[in-house]
TORVEXLO-984068 format. One record per residue: residue in one letter; x, y, z negated of N, C-alpha, C, O in turn. Coordinates in steps of 0.02 Angstrom, whole numbers, plus 50000, padded with zeros to 5 digits. Layout:
residues N
AXYZXYZXYZXYZ/...
This chain:
residues 474
M534415813951172533985816851224533685811351267534035806951290/S533035811651276532705806351314532845807051388533045812351412/E532735801451425532845801651497532375806451532532555809651581/L531745806951505531265811551535531495818751527531455822751573/D531755820451466531995827251455532585828751501532635834251528/R533035823851509533615824851552533405826151624533685830351658/T532905822451647532645823351715532335830251723532435833551774/N531955832451672531645839051675532175844551679532095849451716/I532715843751640533245848751642533565849151711533695854551737/V533695843351740533985843051807533535846551857533765850251900/N532885845451851532405848551897532405856151889532375859751939/V532425858451826532425865551814533055868751842533015874051874/K533635865551830534265868251856534265868451932534515873151962/A533975863351964533935863252037533495868952062533645872052113/A532955870352025532515875852045532875882552040532785886852082/I533275883351986533655889551977534145890452034534195895952063/V534505885152052535005885552105534675887352171534925891452209/S534105884152186533765885452249533525892552254533485895352309/D533355895652196533115902552197533685907452207533565913052231/T534295905652190534845910452192535305909652251535765913552259/V535195904652293535615903852352535395908852405534805909252422/L535865912652430535715917952479535735915252550536225912052570/D535215916552586535205915152658535565920952693535305926552691/P536135919852724536505925352754536095929352804536235935252817/A535585926252833535185929752884534685934452853534415938752888/S534555933952787534055938152755534385942752705534655940352655/P534385949352716534695954152670534345954052602533755952452596/V534725955852551534475956452483534455963752466534935967452479/A533905966052437533825973152422533585974152351533245969852322/I533785979852322533575981652255533495989152251533875992852282/R532995991452214532895998652207533446001652163533675998552115/V533636007752181534126011452141533796013352075533196014652073/S534186013552021533926015651956533596022551963533916027251987/P532976023251941532606029451953532766034951903532406039951900/H533296034251863533446039051810533506046151837533216050751809/S533886047051892533986053751920533326056551947533206062551942/Y532916052251975532276054552001531796056451945531426061351952/F531806052751890531406054651832531626061451805531216065551785/T532276062651805532536069151783532276074751828532056079951804/A532306073551894532056078651941531316079751932531076085451936/L530936074351920530216075051910530066078951846529616083051844/L530446077551793530356081151730530486088551739530086092751716/L531046090251772531206097251781530696100851826530496106451812/G530496097451880529996100451924529336101651889529026106951899/T529116096851848528486097551812528526103251761528066107251755/F529076103451724529146108751673529146115651704528786120151681/F529546116651756529596123351785528976125251824528836131151832/S528606120351850527956122051881527466124351827527076129051838/A527486121151767527066123351712527266130351689526846134451671/L527926131751689528156138451671527906143751721527706149251701/L527906141951784527646146651835526896147851825526656153451833/F526516142651809525806143551794525716148151733525276152451732/Y526146147151683526096151351622526236158651639525936163151609/L526696159851686526866166651706526376169351758526486174751786/E525836165451772525306167451819525576167951891525326171951930/M526076163951906526326163451975526046156852004526416152052016/D525386156852015525026150652030525246147452095525326141352098/L525346151352148525526148452213526196144852208526256139152231/A526696148252179527346145052172527306138852127527646133852139/G526876139252075526796133552031526486127552067526716121952058/F525966128852108525656123452146526156120252195526176114152203/I526546124452229527026121852277527546117452243527696112052266/L527826119952187528336116152151528056109652122528376104452124/F527436110152096527126104052067526986098952122527106092952113/G526746101252180526606096652235527236093452262527246087352274/L527766097552271528386094652294528666089552245528936084352265/S528616091052180528886086552130528516079952130528836074652128/W527856080052132527466073852124527336070252189527076064652189/L527506073252245527426069852309528106067352336528176061552355/L528586071852338529226070152369529676065852324529986061052348/V529706067652260530156063952216529976056552211530416052252219/P529326054652198529156047552198529276044152266529476038352269/F529156047952320529256045052387529996043352397530166037852419/F530436048052380531156046852388531386041252341531816037252359/A531106041052280531306035952232531116028952256531506024252249/L530526028252284530296021652306530676019252368530706013252380/N530946023852406531296021952468532056021852460532416020352508/D532296023352401533016023252389533216016352364533056014452308/R533546012452407533716005552391534446004052407534766007652445/I534685998852376535345996152393535235989452428534915985052401/V535505988752488535405982852530536065979352540536575982452556/F536065972752531536655968652544536495964152603536035960152601/D536885964752657536765961052718537225955152727537255952152781/G537595953452674538075947952679538795950252686539255946452674/K538885956552707539555959252716539655965752679540215967252658/S539125969752672539195976452643538605978052598538055975452607/L538735982552550538215985652510538075992552541538525996552551/V537435993752556537245999952590536716003552549536226000552529/R536816009952538536326014152503535856017152556536086020852600/T535216015552552534726018152600534316023752567534436025452509/G533846026352604533416031652577533596038452604534146039552629/G533116043052598533196049752627533736053852593534146056952627/I533746053952527534246058052491534956055652505535376059752520/P535106049152499535796046852515535996048352587536566050152600/R535526047652634535686049052704535856056452713536336058152747/F535456060752682535576067952688536246069852655536636073652684/W536376067152596536996068752562537596066252600538116069552602/S537536060352630538086057652670538216062052731538796063152749/W537686064652761537766069152819538046075852797538456078852832/F537816078352739537996085052716538736085552700539056090452720/N539016080652664539716081252644540166076052677540726074852654/A539906072952730540306068052770540576062452726541146060352735/S540176060052679540386054652635540106047952660539696047852706/R540346042552630540136035852650539576033452605539536035352546/R539136029252631538626026052591538616018452602538146015052581/R539126015952635539196008752647539856006452616540386009252628/L539816001252575540405998552542540475991152561540075986952542/K540995989752600541125982752620541375978752561541695981352516/L541225972252562541465967852509542225967852506542525967552453/T542545968152564543275967952566543585974452540544185974652527/D543185979752533543435986152508543315987052433543545991952404/I542955982452401542795983252330543425982152289543745976852294/E543595986952248544205986752207544055984752135544475981452103/Q543485986652109543305985152040542555984152035542165987452070/V542355979551992541655978751974541615978651898541915974351866/E541255983351869541175983751797540445983351779540015986051814/T540305979851725539615979051701539555981851631539945980151587/Q539055986051621538905988751555538265985551530537795984551569/S538245983951466537635981051437537385985551381537775987951340/I536735986651380536425990951330535855987151297535425984351331/R535855986951231535295983751195534715988651192534795994251167/T534145986751218533565991251221533035989451169532715993951142/I532925983051156532405980951109532705975351066532995970651092/K532615975851000532845970750954532235967550921531785971050896/R532225961050921531665957450888531955951150857532075946150891/G532055951450790532335945650756533045944350781533465948750781/G533165938250803533815936350830533855937250905534355935350935/N533335940150936533335941151008533445948551024533295952950983/V533705949751082533815956651104533695956951179533835952251216/H533435962551201533325963551273533905967751300533995973451280/Y534295964851345534875968251374534675971651439534295968951480/R534945977651448534915981051513535625981251540536085983951508/Y535725978351599536385978051629536435983251685535955984551722/R537025986151690537165990851745537845988951775538365989851743/T537835986351835538435983951869538645989051921538245990851965/I539265991351917539525996551961540085993652004540585991051978/A540005994152070540525991952117540875998252145540546002852167/R541545998252142541926004152165542436002052217542725996652215/G542526006552265543016005352317543076011152364542566013852386/K543686013252381543806018652428543426025052410543166028452454/G543406026552345543086032652322542336032452319542016037552304/L542026026752333541296026052332541096021452275541406016252264/S540566023352239540296019252184539566017752199539186022152217/I539386011352189538686009352197538476005652134538786000652115/A537966008152101537736005452037537096001352047536636003552081/I537075995552017536495991052020536245990051949536615987651906/A535615991951936535335991451869534865985551864534495984051911/S534865982151807534435976351798533715978551787533575984251770/G533265973751798532565975351790532095970251820531485971351823/G532365964551843531915959551871532285954651916532895954051913/D531895951251957532175946052001532645948952053533125945552073/D532525955152075532965958052126533675958752101534155957652138/F533755960452037534425961052009534775954352008535365953852026/R534425949051987534735942451986534925940152055535465937352065/R534495941452104534655939452173535265943252199535695940452233/M535305949752183535865953752206536515951452174537025950852208/I536495950152109537095947852074537325941152102537915940152115/K536855936452111537035929852137537265930152210537625925752232/A537055935252246537265935852316537945939152323538335937352368/V538105944052280538705948152289539295945452250539835944252278/L539215944452185539795943052142540155936552159540775936552156/P539815931052178540195925052195540655925952256541105921852266/R540535931052296540945932152356541575936352341541995937352385/L541635938752279542205942952261542725938952221542555934052187/A543345941052226543885937852188543785939152114543535944352094/D543995934352072543925935052000544265941251973544015944451927/N544845943052001545215948751976544885955451990545075960551961/V544385955452034544005961552047543495962751991543315968451977/L543265957351959542725957651911542985958451840543505955651823/D542625962351799542785962551728542445956751693542085952951725/I542555956051628542345950051593541575949351592541315943851598/R541215954951584540485954651584540215952851653539715949151658/S540525955351705540305953751773540395946251787539975943151819/I540945943451763541055936251771540515932351735540265927251761/E540325934551675539805931151638539135931551674538755926651675/L538975937251703538355937851741538375933251802537885929851817/R538945933151836539005928951896538885921551878538545918051916/D539155919351822539145912251805538515910151767538315904351771/H538205914751730537685912651682537025916351686536565914851648/L536965921151732536335924751737535795920251766535885917351820/A535235919651730534695915351753534025918551734534005923451697/E533495915851762532825918351746532655916451674532685910551656/P532485921351631532375919951560531865914451546531975910451501/K531325914251583530815909151570531095902151584530955897451548/E531485901551638531785895151653532295893151598532345887251580/T532655898051573533135896651520532785894351457533015889651425/L532245897651439531865895551379531565888651389531505884751341/M531375886951451531105880351464531655875051454531525869751425/R532265876651477532815871951465532955871151390533095865651367/A532905876751353533015876351281532485872051248532635868251202/E531875872551271531335868451243531455861051258531345856751215/F531675859551319531825852551337532395849851295532415843851278/S532875854251277533445852051236533295852251162533725851051120/R532675853851145532445854051076532825859251034533015857950977/I532945865051064533225870751028532645874550997532215876951035/P532615875350932532045878850901532005886150924532485888850951/S531435889150913531335896250930531725900650882531955898350830/A531795907050900532165911750858531825912550790532175913450740/E531165912150788530805912850724530985907250676531045908250616/V531055901150703531235895450661531965895950639532135894250582/L532395898350685533105898650669533295904550624533825904450593/E532865909650622533015915550582533145913550509532725910450477/G533725915350485533895913850415534245907250405534505905850351/T534265902950457534585896450449535315896450473535685891750459/L535515901650509536205901950534536615906950494536965911150523/K536575906450429536965911050387537705909150386538125913350370/T537865902950403538555900850409538675898650481538245895750513/S539265900150505539415898550575539655891450581539825888150531/A539675889050643539915882250656540655881550639540895875950633/L541005887150632541715886750615541835882950550542335879350544/H541365883650502541465880450437541475872850441541725869450396/K541205870150495541145862850499541655859950548541685853850556/L542065864250579542515861650630543055857150601543265852250632/Q543305858950541543845855050513543665847750505544105843450511/N543035846350491542825839450479542725835550544542615829550542/N542755838950600542595835650663543195834650709543125831750763/H543795836850687544365836650733544535829450754544745828350811/G544435824650709544615817850727544045813850754544095807750763/R543495817150768542895813550790542975811350862543185815250905/N542805805050875542835802350943542155803550977541635802450947/L542185805751039541565806951076541225800351093541545795651118/A540585799951079540195794151100540045794651174540115799951205/L539835789051202539675788851273539105793651288538575793151258/G539215798251334538705803151352538765809651314538435814551332/D539175809851261539245816051222539555821651264539355827351258/D540035820051306540365825151346539865828351395539885834451405/E539435824351424538925827151469538435831451431538235836751455/K538235829251372537775833251331538105839751311537775845051311/A538755839551294539105845651275539125850551333539035856651322/D539235848051394539235852551452538555855751462538505861751476/E538015851851454537345854551461537205859851409536915865051424/L537405858451347537285863151293537695869551302537455875051288/Q538305868851326538725874751339538425879151393538395885251385/S538205876051447537875879951500537245883351475537125889251489/L536845879651438536225882451410536375888151362536045893351364/A536875887251319537045892451270537255898851304537065904351282/N537645898451358537855904351394537275907951428537245914051429/E536815904051457536235907151488535795910551436535535916051448/L535715907451378535325910551324535665916951300535325921851287/R536325916851295536685922851272536605928651320536455934251299/V536685927351385536625932751434535915935351437535805941251450/S535425930951424534725933051425534505936451360533955939251357/G534945936351309534785939951247534505935651191534325938351138/Y534445929051201534185924651149534775922151107534995916351113/L535025926551064535665925251030535615919750979536075915650974/L535075919450939535015914250889534995907350920535335902750898/Q534595906650973534555900251007535215898551041535405892651044/S535555903551066536215902451096536715899951044537095895351058/L536705902950986537155900750932537015893550912537475889650898/E536375891750910536205884850893536445879950946536695874550929/A536375881851010536625877551063537385876951060537665871551070/F537725882451047538455882251039538645877850979539125874050983/R538265878350924538425874350865538395866950881538825863050858/R537895864950918537825857850936538375855650983538645850050977/A538555859951030539095858251077539765857751040540175853451055/L539885862250993540505862250955540565856150910541115853850895/F540005853450888540015847350848540295841550890540625837050864/M540155841750955540405836451000541115837951024541505833351033/R541275844451034541935846251060542225852051019542255857651043/P542435850750957542655856150913543305859450933543455864950911/A543705856150974544365858850993544375861351065544905862051094/D543785862651094543745865151162543855872751161543435876451135/A544415875051188544605882051183544095886651218543915891851191/R543865884751278543395888951314542715889251279542395894451277/L542505883651252541875883451215541925887851153541445891451137/L542485887751119542585892051060542585899351080542305903551044/F542885900951137542895907851160542195910351175542005915851154/E541805906451210541125908551227540685909051165540265913451159/F540785904351117540425904651054540605911051016540165914250987/A541245912951016541465919050982541155925251013540965929850977/R541095925351079540775931051112540055931751089539825937351077/C539705926151085539015926351063538965928450989538535932450971/L539405925750948539395927350877539545934750865539235937850822/H540005937550904540155944650897539565948950917539425954050886/S539215946950970538615950650991538085950350937537745955350923/F538005944450906537505943750853537705947950792537275950950760/G538355948150776538585952350721538455959750734538275963450689/G538545961850797538395968750815537655970250810537455975650789/L537245965350829536515966150826536295967050753535875971250738/K536575962950709536395963150638536795968350599536665969550540/R537295971350631537755976050598538065972850536538085975750482/D538295966850547538585962850493539335961850507539515958150552/A539755965250468540475964850479540745957850465541245955750494/K540415954350420540645947550402540575942950462541025938950477/I540015943450497539915939250557540425941150611540685936750645/E540565947550619541055949650669541755947050652542135945150697/R541925946750587542565943850568542595936450585543125933850605/K542035932850576542005925850595542105925050671542415920250693/A541835929750709541915929450781542655930250800542905926750844/I543005934850766543715935750779544105929450760544585927550794/A543905926250705544225920050685544125914650738544585910750752/A543535914350768543405909550822543835911050883544065906450917/L543935917550898544365919450954545085917050942545415914650988/R545325917850881546005915650866546065908050869546585905450890/L545545904650849545545897350855545555895250928545905890550947/S545175898850970545185897551041545875898851070546115895051113/E546205904151047546875905751070547365900251053547815898551092/R547275897250994547725891850972547665885851018548165882651034/Y547045884351040546935878351081547005879751156546985875151197/A547105886151175547095887851247547695885051284547665884051345/A548255883851249548865881151279549085885451338549225891451329/D549115882651399549355886351457548795888151505548915889051565/D548195888751480547625890751521547655898251533547405902151492/S547945900351588548055907451601547395911351608547345916951584/D546895908151640546255911551648545935912951580545695918451568/L545935908051536545635908951470546035913951429545745917951393/L546695913751434547105918451395546985925651417546965930151375/T546905926751481546765933651504546085935951479546005941751460/R545595931451480544935933351454544965934651379544625939151354/L545365930751343545455931951271545765938851260545535942651217/G546285940551299546595947151291546105952751306546085957651269/E545715951951358545225957151375544685957651322544445963151308/C544485952051294543985952151241544255955551178543915959651147/Y544875953951159545185957351103545205964851114545045968851070/F545395966851174545435974051191544745977251186544675982851161/Q544245973651210543565976251212543285977451142542905982251132/I543455973151094543175973751026543635977550979543495978150920/G544195980251006544625984550965545185981050929545505984050887/E545315974650945545885971150916546495972250960546715967850996/W546765978350956547275980551003547915976250998548195974151049/Q548145975150937548775971450929548715964350956549165961850990/R548155961050940548055954250965548025954151041548295949651073/A547695959151070547645959551143548335960151174548505956551222/G548745964751147549425965551174549835959251167550225957551212/N549765955751111550145949551100549955944151151550385940651177/V549305943551164549065938551211549315940151282549555935651317/F549255946451302549485948251370550235947151377550465944551428/Q550615948951326551345948151329551525940751328551985938651364/K551175936851287551295929651286551155926451354551525922051376/L550635928851386550455926151452550995927751503551185923351543/V551255933851503551775935851550552425932151536552765929851582/D552605931651472553235928451454553225920951468553725918051489/G552655917751455552625910551461552445907951530552675902651551/L552005911751565551745909151629551925913451689551715912051745/G552305918651678552515922851734552025928551747551555929651710/E552155932151802551755938051818551035936151834550905931351870/N550575940051806549865938651813549505945351821549635950051783/F549055945751870548745952151885548355954951826548455960651806/R547915950851797547495953351742547915954851680547755959651644/A548435950951668548865952351611549235958951621549295962951575/A549495960051682549845966351696549375972251690549555977451663/R548765971451714548275976851707548105978151634548045983851613/G548045972751595547905973451524548475976951488548345981251445/L549095975251504549665978551473549695985951493549895990151453/A549495987451555549465994451576548955998351535549086004051515/E548375995351523547865998751483548095999551411547946004651379/M548455994551384548725995151317549236000851313549236004851266/A549676001251363550186006551364549866013451372550086018251342/L549326013751412548976020151421548666022451355548676028351338/R548386017651318548096019351253548626022051205548486026351164/E549236019451211549776021651167550156027651194550606030251162/G549966030051254550276035951282550956034751313551336039451322/K551106028551331551756026751361551686026551437551566021251466/I551746032451468551606033051540552096028851581551896025751630/A552726028651561553216024751600553036017351600553106014051651/H552786014751543552576007751540551946006651583551876001451615/V551506011651583550906011051626551116010351699550846006051735/I551576014451721551806014151790552116007351806551986004451858/H552526004851759552855998451770552345992751777552395988551822/H551855992651732551375987051733550905987451793550715982351821/F550715993551813550295994051873550695992151935550415989451983/S551345993551935551765991451992551795983851996551775980952050/T551845980751937551835973351936551175970651961551155965952000/A550635973651938549975971451960549895972252036549605967952069/S550155977752063550125978752135550515973452173550315971352227/R551085971452145551505966552178551185959652181551285955952229/V550785957852130550495951152128549755951052148549445945752147/A549475956852166548765957052186548655952852248549065952752294/E548085949152248547975944452303547535947252359547475943952411/T547235953152350546815955952403547055962952420547335966352377/P546935965252481547125972052500546795977352457547095982452441/A546155976152437545805981052395546135981952327546215987552303/L546335976252296546675976752232547355980052238547555983852195/R547715978552293548365981852303548275989352313548665993352288/R547755991252350547635998352362547476001852295547726007352282/W547055998752254546876001852190547476002452143547586007852114/T547855997152136548435997352090548976002052116549306005452076/Q549066002352181549546007152209549316014352195549726018752180/G548656015452201548386022152185548496023952112548656029652096/E548396019052067548506020351996549246021751983549416026151943/T549686017952016550406019052007550606026052030550986029451996/E550356028152088550516034852113550236040352068550576045352055/Y549626039352043549316044352000549716045351936549866051051917/F549896039851902550266040551839550986042651851551296045751807/S551266040951909551936043351925551926050951933552396054251911/R551416053651964551366060851971551276064251904551556069551890/L550856061151861550776063851794551446064051757551596068851722/N551826058751765552466058251729552996063051756553426065351719/A552956064551821553476068551852553316076051855553766080151858/D552666077751854552466084651863552086087051801551516085051789/G552416091351761552106093751700551496098051713551006097851675/E551506101951767550926106251783550316102051800549756103551779/Y550426096751839549866092351857549586088851795548976087951789/M550036086751749549806083551688549386088451646548866086551619/E549606094651641549226099551603548536100651633548036101351597/M548496100951699547846101951732547386095951720546786096851710/E547666089951723547256083951711547026083551639546466081551625/I547466085351592547266085451521546716090551511546236089351474/G546786096351544546256101451539545606098951567545066100251540/R545636095251624545026092551654544686087651607544076087851599/V545076083151577544796078151533544486081451471543946079551448/N544846086451443544576089951384543936093651402543456093751363/L543926096851460543326100451482542746095651494542166097151481/L542916089751520542396084651531542076082551465541466081951461/G542486081551413542216079851348541796085451319541276084251288/T542016091651329541626097451305540946097851339540446098951306/F540936096851404540306097051441539846091351421539236092151418/E540136085451408539716079851385539366081551320538776080251312/N539736084351273539446086351209538936092051218538416092051185/S539096096751262538646102351275537996099951307537456102551292/K538056094951350537456092151382536986089251329536376090451331/K537256085451283536836082551230536536087951186535956087551166/T536936093251170536686098651128536126102451162535616104051131/A536206103851226535686107451263535036103551266534496106451257/L535076097051277534476092951280534146092551211533536092551206/R534556092351158534276092151090533916098651074533376098551044/I534206104351095533876110851083533216111251121532726113751095/A533216108751183532596108851223532056104651190531476106751188/S532236098851163531746094551131531476097651066530906096451047/I531896101651033531666105050972531226111050988530736112350953/A531396114651042531026120651060530356119151094529896123151091/F530306113351126529686111851163529066111851119528546114451140/P529086108951057528476109351015528246116451001527656117550988/A528706121351004528496128350993528026130651048527576134651036/I528116127951109527656129651163526966127051147526466130651155/V526926120851125526276117751109525936121551052525346123051055/V526336123051000526056126650942525806133550963525266135650943/G526206136951003526006143651025525376143551067524956147951059/L525306138651110524696138151152524086136251110523546138851122/L524176131751062523606129651021523376135250975522776136050964/L523856139050947523676144550901523546151050938523366156150907/D523636150951004523546157051045524016162551021523826168451019/D524626160451002525136165250979525636166251035526056161951049/E525586171951068525996173151127526736173451111527156171151151/L526916176151053527616176851034527956170051026528496168851053/I527626165550989527906158850979527966155151045528466151851059/A527436155651087527446152251152528006154951196528356151051229/N528086161551198528616164551239529306162251218529736160651259/I529406162151152530056159951126530176152651146530716150851168/G529656148451139529716141351157529876140451230530316136451248/W529506144051274529626143551345530336145751363530686142451402/A530556151351335531206154151352531776149451329532226147951368/V531736147151267532276142951241532296136251279532826133851296/T531706133351290531686126851325531936127551397532326123351420/A531726132851432531936133751502532686134851507533016131751549/I532956139151464533676140351466534066134051449534576132551481/S533836130351399534176124151379534176119051435534676115651447/L533606118451470533566113551525534006115751584534296111451617/L534046122251597534486124551650535216123151633535606120951675/I535396124451570536086122951549536216115451553536746113351575/W535726111451531535796104151534535906101751606536336097551618/T535526104651653535606102751724536296104751749536616101051785/G536516110851730537176112951750537726108551722538226107251755/M537626106251660538126101851629538146095051666538686092151674/I537576092551687537566086151724537966086751788538376082451804/V537856092251825538226093351888538976094051874539386091351910/S539136097851821539846098951804540186092551784540766091351803/V539846088351745540136081951724540286077651784540816074451787/R539836077351832539946073251892540536075951933540906072051962/M540606082451935541166085351973541826084051937542326082451970/L541836084651871542456083851833542646076651822543196075151799/S542196071951837542356064951827542856062351878543136056951870/H542976066251932543466064351983544146067551967544176073351946/R544676063751978545346066351966545506072052014545276072152071/L545906076751990546116082252033546596079652086547056075952070/P546496081552149546966079352202547646082652193547686088752182/Y548166078752198548846081352189549016086352243549436090752233/E548696085752301548846090352356548676097552338548966102252366/M548216098452290548036105252269548636108652235548736114652244/I549036104852197549626107752166550146109252219550466114552216/E550226104852267550726105952319550546112052361550986115852381/S549896113052376549686118652417549806125252379549966130352410/D549726125152313549846131152273550596133052276550766138952277/D551026127852276551746129252280551926132052348552516133452361/
């Protein structure tokens, strides 16, 4: 790498850092995901059209006007604001709902118990993918969701997540905290590092870097190789989070050539390789990713942080036995660990061993370093203890979970029926066939009403039943 390229990379990284540093005096704001508002707009528009069809013009005009004036207004003014201490939901609808049911709309950083990030692939193009991230912060019964979609999301993530303890964050949230960058800046760094484009790399990465590691174990690092490996590792992670998987794999391959026995580098490479295997739906690539994870586990030694991430990654991709072995190895060799105890609790829950779940959550509560984590783990311990001790409460919770699954499936079925019946409305109107149109309107309207009812029911059933309800019945 030339000195000019190295200088350019330093300048780009400095620009990225300067853009993501939060001035405590200036709040950071992001719009709430408009999904619910789009749903309200869709329903309002459909039922206003139904009223026009039924020749109830005044009611149709009123509903159409309210839908297209109020819903966009509320959507544009519904924001999440971070003032350096708390996340606050603003806007007319959240304010009204908070007043109506005496709920909270402010979540302090010190009250956050969990942060989980979901990633959804929205567009696939060659070896690249466009990720949509949804980060949810939970605490004291309040959840605030932040959806990706631009610079506001990056600023919010860089402002909030670094202020939280690692044990509050799940593995994807940690990756966003450490590696989320502006995609154009990341591609510029890749160009400076002479990483080819995805089109050039397509078809050239049929074998993973794992095949070449055996030949490099005895290789001595040349002067400057360690610094280059660090730069490539950082670049590879930014490319991976931004969705440029082929270029990320190439950067990882070059870094692994310099440091083939680096456990953390192998772990991050395996995460990228597994994502690429999922993108291509190639089981062979996914097996290579698991092999890289096991190699990382071999070199991890006593790195507790890396071992916990390995266990969580195994759990996430369905390698249950390996996950349990890593968590148990961590506890046996390095003592009590919050993330390991939580992982063992999740493993026990999957196996239906409630007593083990209670034990591991009790351990996690004992070693938790923040009041929020202690409150959450104590709540989980009490909940599963009640399930274990009270058969009636367990039956009610099992019924709630089963009903929740039924409503989820019913919601999808109702929406599918509505989408099938809607063309009948168009056909009936075009052919001037009143019978077909009436059937289309009736089936679509009923399906959408059921769909709306299922959405409300799912949200209500997603909360655990309060144990006090059983006590009051007694």
